[in-house]
C-alpha positions as CSV (number, residue, x, y, z in Angstrom):
1,M,132.5,83.0,8.4
2,K,131.2,83.1,4.8
3,Q,128.2,80.9,5.7
4,Y,127.4,83.1,8.7
5,R,127.2,86.1,6.5
6,L,124.8,84.3,4.2
7,L,122.5,83.5,7.2
8,I,122.0,87.2,8.2
9,P,119.9,88.2,5.1
10,I,117.9,85.0,5.4
11,I,117.1,85.6,9.0
12,F,116.2,89.2,8.3
13,V,113.8,88.2,5.6
14,L,112.2,85.6,7.9
15,L,111.8,88.3,10.6
16,M,110.2,90.7,8.2
17,A,107.8,88.1,7.0
18,V,106.8,87.3,10.5
19,S,106.3,91.0,11.3
20,V,104.2,91.6,8.2
21,Y,102.1,88.5,9.0
22,T,101.6,89.7,12.6
23,M,100.6,93.2,11.4
24,I,98.1,91.8,8.8
25,S,96.7,89.4,11.4
26,G,96.4,92.1,14.0
27,A,94.8,94.5,11.5
28,G,92.4,91.8,10.5
29,N,91.5,91.1,14.2
30,Q,91.1,94.9,14.8
31,K,88.8,95.2,11.8
32,K,86.7,92.3,13.0
33,E,86.5,93.8,16.5
34,V,85.4,97.2,15.1
35,E,82.8,95.5,12.9
36,E,81.4,93.6,15.9
37,L,81.3,96.8,18.0
38,L,79.5,98.7,15.2
39,Q,77.0,95.8,14.9
40,K,76.4,95.9,18.6
41,A,75.9,99.7,18.5
42,Q,73.3,99.3,15.7
43,N,71.5,96.5,17.6
44,C,71.4,98.6,20.8
45,S,70.2,101.6,18.8
46,K,67.3,99.6,17.4
47,Q,66.3,98.6,20.9
48,G,66.4,102.2,22.1
49,L,69.5,101.6,24.2
50,Y,71.2,104.7,22.9
51,D,73.7,105.3,25.6
52,K,74.9,101.7,25.4
53,A,75.1,102.1,21.6
54,A,77.1,105.3,22.1
55,G,79.5,103.3,24.3
56,Y,80.1,100.8,21.5
57,Y,80.7,103.7,19.0
58,S,83.3,105.1,21.4
59,E,85.1,101.8,21.6
60,A,85.1,101.5,17.8
61,L,86.5,105.0,17.6
62,A,89.3,104.1,20.1
63,R,90.4,101.3,17.7
64,N,89.8,103.2,14.4
65,N,89.0,106.9,14.5
66,R,86.8,107.4,11.5
67,I,84.4,110.2,10.7
68,E,81.7,107.7,9.7
69,Y,81.4,106.5,13.3
70,Y,80.9,110.0,14.7
71,L,78.3,110.6,12.0
72,A,76.5,107.4,12.9
73,A,76.4,108.2,16.6
74,T,75.2,111.8,15.8
75,D,72.5,110.6,13.5
76,M,71.3,108.0,16.1
77,Y,70.7,110.6,18.7
78,Y,69.2,113.0,16.2
79,E,66.6,110.4,15.0
80,A,65.9,109.6,18.6
81,G,65.2,113.3,19.3
82,I,68.0,113.5,22.0
83,Y,69.5,116.7,20.8
84,N,71.7,117.6,23.7
85,Y,73.7,114.4,23.4
86,C,73.6,114.9,19.6
87,E,75.3,118.3,20.1
88,A,78.0,116.8,22.2
89,W,78.8,114.2,19.5
90,C,78.9,117.1,16.9
91,E,81.5,118.9,19.1
92,K,83.6,115.7,19.2
93,L,83.2,115.3,15.4
94,L,84.4,118.9,14.7
95,E,87.3,118.5,17.1
96,H,88.7,115.5,15.3
97,Y,87.6,116.4,11.8
98,P,87.7,120.3,11.5
99,K,88.4,120.3,7.8
100,K,85.5,118.0,6.8
101,K,82.3,119.7,5.6
102,E,80.1,116.8,6.9
103,G,80.8,117.7,10.5
104,Y,79.6,121.3,10.0
105,E,76.5,120.1,8.1
106,R,75.6,117.8,10.9
107,A,76.3,120.4,13.6
108,I,74.3,123.2,12.0
109,K,71.4,120.8,11.4
110,V,71.5,119.7,15.1
111,F,71.8,123.1,16.7
112,L,69.0,124.5,14.5
113,K,66.7,121.6,15.5
114,N,67.5,122.1,19.1
115,E,66.8,125.9,18.6
116,N,70.4,126.6,19.8
117,Y,70.7,129.4,17.2
118,S,73.7,131.2,18.6
119,E,75.8,127.9,18.4
120,A,74.4,127.3,14.9
121,F,75.7,130.7,13.8
122,D,79.1,130.1,15.5
123,I,79.4,126.8,13.6
124,L,78.5,128.5,10.3
125,E,81.2,131.2,10.9
126,Q,83.7,128.4,11.5
127,F,82.6,126.7,8.3
128,D,83.1,130.0,6.4
129,G,86.5,130.5,8.0
130,R,87.6,127.1,6.6
131,R,86.4,128.2,3.2
132,L,84.5,125.0,2.7
133,Q,81.8,124.5,0.1
134,S,78.5,122.7,0.8
135,E,75.1,123.0,-0.8
136,E,73.5,121.7,2.4
137,A,75.2,124.3,4.5
138,E,74.0,127.0,2.1
139,T,70.5,125.8,2.5
140,Y,70.8,126.2,6.2
141,R,72.3,129.6,5.8
142,E,69.1,130.7,3.9
143,I,67.0,129.5,6.8
144,M,69.2,131.2,9.4
145,D,69.1,134.5,7.6
146,Y,65.5,134.9,8.6
147,L,65.5,133.4,12.1
148,Y,64.0,136.0,14.6
149,Y,62.7,136.4,18.1
150,E,60.3,138.8,19.7
151,E,61.2,141.1,22.5
152,Y,58.9,143.2,24.7
153,C,58.7,146.9,24.1
154,S,57.4,149.4,26.7
155,F,56.3,152.0,24.1
156,D,52.8,152.9,23.1
157,D,53.9,154.2,19.8
158,V,57.1,154.6,17.8
159,T,58.3,156.5,14.7
160,T,60.2,155.0,11.8
161,V,64.0,154.4,12.3
162,S,66.4,157.2,11.4
163,S,70.1,156.8,11.9
164,D,69.4,153.8,14.2
165,C,67.2,155.8,16.5
166,V,63.4,156.0,16.8
167,G,61.0,158.4,18.5
168,S,59.3,156.5,21.4
169,Y,56.0,157.4,22.9
170,T,54.4,156.7,26.3
171,K,51.8,158.5,28.4
172,N,54.6,160.9,29.5
173,G,55.3,162.0,25.9
174,W,57.9,161.4,23.3
175,G,61.4,160.2,23.9
176,L,64.3,158.7,22.0
177,A,65.2,155.0,21.7
178,T,67.5,152.8,19.8
179,A,66.3,150.8,16.8
180,K,66.4,147.8,19.0
181,G,64.0,149.2,21.5
182,A,66.3,150.4,24.3
183,S,65.3,153.8,25.7
184,I,68.0,156.5,25.3
185,V,66.1,159.7,26.4
186,A,63.1,159.3,28.6
187,P,59.7,160.2,27.1
188,K,58.8,163.8,28.0
189,F,58.5,165.8,24.8
190,K,55.3,167.1,23.1
191,Q,56.8,166.4,19.7
192,I,59.9,164.7,18.3
193,G,61.4,164.6,14.8
194,F,64.0,162.3,13.3
195,Y,67.6,161.8,14.4
196,A,70.2,162.6,11.8
197,N,73.8,163.9,11.8
198,D,74.0,163.8,15.6
199,V,70.8,165.9,16.3
200,V,67.1,165.4,16.6
201,P,64.5,168.2,16.8
202,V,62.2,168.1,19.9
203,C,59.5,170.3,21.3
204,D,58.9,170.5,25.0
205,T,55.6,171.0,26.8
206,E,56.1,174.8,26.7
207,N,56.2,174.6,22.9
208,V,59.9,175.4,22.8
209,W,61.9,173.7,20.0
210,Y,65.4,172.4,20.5
211,F,68.0,170.4,18.6
212,M,69.0,167.6,21.0
213,N,71.9,165.1,20.8
214,R,71.7,161.4,21.4
215,E,72.5,161.8,25.1
216,G,69.5,164.1,25.6
217,E,71.5,167.3,25.8
218,Y,70.2,170.4,24.1
219,Q,72.5,171.7,21.5
220,Y,70.5,174.6,20.1
221,N,67.4,176.5,21.1
222,I,65.5,176.7,17.8
223,S,62.6,178.8,19.1
224,D,65.0,181.4,20.5
225,S,66.8,181.6,17.2
226,I,63.9,181.7,14.7
227,S,61.3,184.4,15.0
228,G,57.7,183.1,14.6
229,A,55.5,180.2,15.6
230,I,57.2,176.9,14.8
231,T,55.0,173.9,14.3
232,E,57.4,171.4,12.6
233,V,61.2,171.0,12.3
234,G,62.5,168.5,9.7
235,V,65.5,166.3,9.3
236,Y,68.9,168.1,9.4
237,N,71.0,167.0,6.3
238,H,73.2,168.6,3.8
239,E,73.7,171.3,6.4
240,L,70.1,172.4,6.0
241,F,66.8,171.7,7.7
242,P,63.2,172.6,6.8
243,A,61.0,174.2,9.4
244,C,57.4,175.3,9.3
245,V,57.2,178.9,10.7
246,D,54.0,180.9,10.7
247,E,52.5,178.2,8.5
248,K,55.2,178.5,5.8
249,Y,58.1,176.2,5.2
250,R,61.6,177.5,4.8
251,Y,65.1,176.0,4.8
252,Y,67.7,177.1,7.5
253,T,71.3,176.5,8.2
254,M,72.4,175.3,11.7
255,D,73.2,179.0,12.6
256,F,69.5,179.6,11.8
257,T,70.0,181.7,8.8
258,P,67.0,181.4,6.5
259,C,68.3,180.3,3.1
260,F,65.3,180.1,0.8
261,G,61.7,179.0,0.7
262,E,58.2,180.2,1.2
263,Y,56.5,176.8,0.6
264,D,53.2,175.2,1.7
265,Y,55.4,172.1,2.4
266,A,59.1,171.3,2.3
267,G,60.7,167.9,2.8
268,A,64.2,167.0,4.0
269,F,67.2,166.8,1.7
270,N,68.8,163.6,0.8
271,A,71.2,162.9,-2.1
272,G,71.1,166.6,-2.7
273,V,67.3,166.6,-3.5
274,A,64.2,167.6,-1.7
275,A,60.5,167.9,-2.6
276,V,58.5,171.1,-2.0
277,K,54.9,172.0,-2.6
278,D,53.3,175.3,-3.7
279,G,49.5,175.1,-3.9
280,E,48.8,171.9,-5.8
281,A,52.1,171.7,-7.5
282,W,55.1,169.6,-6.3
283,R,58.6,170.3,-7.4
284,L,62.1,168.9,-6.8
285,I,64.8,171.3,-5.7
286,N,68.6,171.2,-5.1
287,T,70.4,172.4,-1.9
288,D,70.7,175.9,-3.3
289,G,66.9,176.1,-3.8
290,S,67.1,175.8,-7.6
291,L,64.8,173.5,-9.5
292,V,66.1,170.0,-10.5
293,T,63.8,170.2,-13.5
294,E,61.1,172.6,-14.7
295,E,58.5,169.9,-14.2
296,A,55.6,170.4,-11.8
297,Y,54.1,167.1,-10.4
298,Q,50.8,166.1,-8.9
299,D,52.6,164.4,-6.0
300,V,56.0,163.3,-4.8
301,I,56.3,160.2,-2.7
302,L,58.0,160.8,0.7
303,D,59.1,158.4,3.4
304,E,58.0,159.1,7.0
305,R,61.0,161.5,7.5
306,G,59.9,163.7,4.5
307,I,62.7,162.3,2.3
308,C,61.9,161.8,-1.4
309,C,65.2,160.6,-2.8
310,L,66.5,157.2,-1.6
311,N,68.7,154.8,-3.5
312,N,69.0,157.7,-6.0
313,R,65.4,157.1,-7.0
314,I,62.3,159.3,-6.7
315,F,58.6,158.5,-7.3
316,V,56.5,161.3,-8.7
317,K,53.0,161.5,-10.0
318,K,52.5,162.9,-13.5
319,D,49.3,162.5,-15.6
320,N,47.7,160.6,-12.8
321,T,50.5,157.9,-12.8
322,Y,53.5,157.4,-10.6
323,I,56.8,157.1,-12.4
324,M,60.4,156.6,-11.3
325,L,63.1,159.3,-11.6
326,D,66.7,159.5,-10.7
327,S,68.1,162.4,-8.6
328,D,68.7,164.5,-11.7
329,G,65.0,164.2,-12.7
330,N,65.5,161.7,-15.5
331,R,62.8,159.0,-16.0
332,I,63.9,155.5,-15.1
333,G,62.1,152.7,-16.9
334,T,58.8,152.8,-18.8
335,E,56.4,151.4,-16.1
336,G,53.8,153.6,-14.5
337,F,52.1,152.7,-11.2
338,E,48.9,153.5,-9.3
339,N,50.9,154.3,-6.1
340,A,54.3,153.8,-4.7
341,K,56.4,153.8,-1.5
342,A,59.9,155.3,-1.4
343,F,62.8,153.0,-1.4
344,S,64.3,152.0,1.9
345,S,67.9,150.6,2.2
346,G,67.1,147.6,0.0
347,E,67.0,147.1,-3.7
348,Y,63.2,146.8,-4.2
349,A,60.5,149.4,-3.7
350,A,56.8,148.7,-3.1
351,V,54.4,149.8,-5.9
352,M,50.7,149.4,-6.6
353,D,49.1,148.1,-9.8
354,E,45.4,147.2,-10.1
355,G,44.8,147.7,-6.4
356,L,47.5,145.3,-5.2
357,W,51.1,145.9,-4.1
358,G,54.2,144.3,-5.5
359,Y,57.8,145.3,-6.0
360,V,60.1,146.8,-8.6
361,D,63.9,147.1,-8.7
362,S,65.9,150.4,-9.2
363,L,65.4,150.1,-12.9
364,G,61.7,150.1,-12.6
365,E,61.3,146.5,-13.6
366,W,58.9,144.2,-11.8
367,V,60.6,141.6,-9.5
368,I,57.6,140.6,-7.4
369,E,54.1,140.7,-9.0
370,P,51.3,142.5,-7.2
371,A,49.6,140.3,-4.7
372,Y,49.4,142.2,-1.4
373,D,46.8,144.5,0.1
374,D,49.6,146.8,1.3
375,A,53.4,146.6,1.4
376,K,56.5,148.6,2.4
377,S,59.9,148.6,0.7
378,F,62.8,146.2,1.3
379,S,65.5,146.4,3.8
380,L,68.0,143.7,4.8
381,N,66.4,141.5,2.1
382,L,63.1,141.6,4.0
383,A,59.9,143.6,3.4
384,P,56.7,144.0,5.4
385,V,53.5,142.9,3.5
386,C,49.9,143.0,4.5
387,R,47.1,140.5,3.7
388,N,43.6,140.6,5.2
389,G,44.6,143.3,7.6
390,L,47.6,141.5,9.1
391,W,51.3,142.2,8.5
392,G,54.2,139.8,8.0
393,Y,57.5,139.7,6.1
394,I,58.7,138.3,2.8
395,S,62.1,137.7,1.4
396,A,63.4,139.0,-1.9
397,S,62.4,135.6,-3.4
398,N,58.8,136.3,-2.3
399,T,59.0,133.6,0.4
400,T,57.0,134.3,3.5
401,V,59.5,134.3,6.4
402,V,57.3,135.9,9.1
403,E,53.6,134.9,8.9
404,P,51.1,137.7,8.7
405,Q,50.1,138.2,12.4
406,Y,50.7,141.9,13.3
407,T,48.5,144.9,13.0
408,D,51.4,147.1,11.8
409,A,55.0,146.6,10.9
410,Y,58.1,148.7,10.1
411,V,61.0,147.8,7.8
412,F,64.1,146.3,9.4
413,S,66.8,148.6,10.5
414,S,70.5,148.1,9.7
415,S,70.9,146.5,13.2
416,G,68.5,143.7,12.3
417,A,65.5,144.9,14.3
418,A,62.0,146.0,13.3
419,F,59.1,147.3,15.4
420,V,55.8,145.5,14.9
421,K,52.4,146.1,16.5
422,N,50.6,143.2,18.1
423,Q,47.0,144.5,18.6
424,E,47.8,147.6,20.7
425,Q,51.2,146.6,21.9
426,W,54.5,147.4,20.1
427,I,57.2,144.7,20.2
428,V,60.5,144.3,18.5
429,L,61.4,141.6,16.1
430,K,65.2,140.8,16.2
431,L,67.0,138.8,13.6
432,Y,69.4,136.3,15.3
433,K,71.9,137.0,12.5
434,Y,72.5,140.5,13.9
435,N,71.4,140.0,17.6
436,R,73.1,137.1,19.3
């Protein structure tokens, strides 16, 4: 009995030894099989037998599911220019290795190359959701930020964007459209202003002015409420709007009470400030009609909507030089410019020096040296610039992202769209980042 008990541990040790040997031997055989399959895959790939090579990669993965084999198959199809199969392998790669950055790097690279931009953005969003870090992915992100496509537009002319709406013109007159080019109110008006705070001023063919909402419904009859000949109605903001009546500009409330003004010109309020002109003198006023400063200027830069103060900055002309002010009339920076454009929604404004246009920041410091024949301010990290009569777009790093090819160009709206003119035809550029 005692000898039997001594045999049990000995037998157990022998069985364990046999088991370990079998495992090691089996693992060695499997490793050898995988190496042979990978060699066959590489040989087939060199011969252009890509599907056969992919079969060997699949067999190798069945024996040992490693990320390197997915990457090898993906790279094989990528180098061969067979991007659809390459995409399929990327999907398998991400399915099995969702936490590895290499899968996202390969997938974004492949989808971009195949111009499958929507999928590339989806993959980038998944990458961000995993909170992974990758310099390669960040490089792709910089490229993707400026991917765009052109879309046909049926308008003969458009205004600048205001509150994601534009005035749209055809032979039938002016109408209202979205910043992406979709018609909202059919063109039929003699004049149209700029949409803001749920209303846009329009003038019908009978010279009657109205405030209209986005659905095309008249909200107020301006001509019936203001006595005199109306030739222009400005942007409604800060509960005030300017209107030119009998050749003089005054400010009114929405109940059409005249508040103040008898100006040769009056701009729209923004950030509590507006520009007005009397004779040759320009001044800045507050919403109660009082002066921001006692200064009189030779000029005040306005955007297309008649707004002078954007990003809390104003450009005024004094002593034949344009300088930058804040909304309280305090000078910002020491630089002076030959000309300037009002800020848009971006951080940089276009200014001129020695006949060429460049960009300054909100402190008045140069960020892009003058190099362009014309330019407009930044929005969505992009700005229209003109060289040799043609417009394109640059990034804030002064990299050309849309080659100069258009005869006119507007800034990008917050919805990632910009109207550009190709000869006589207006089209819409849309950034994939915002329009997928």
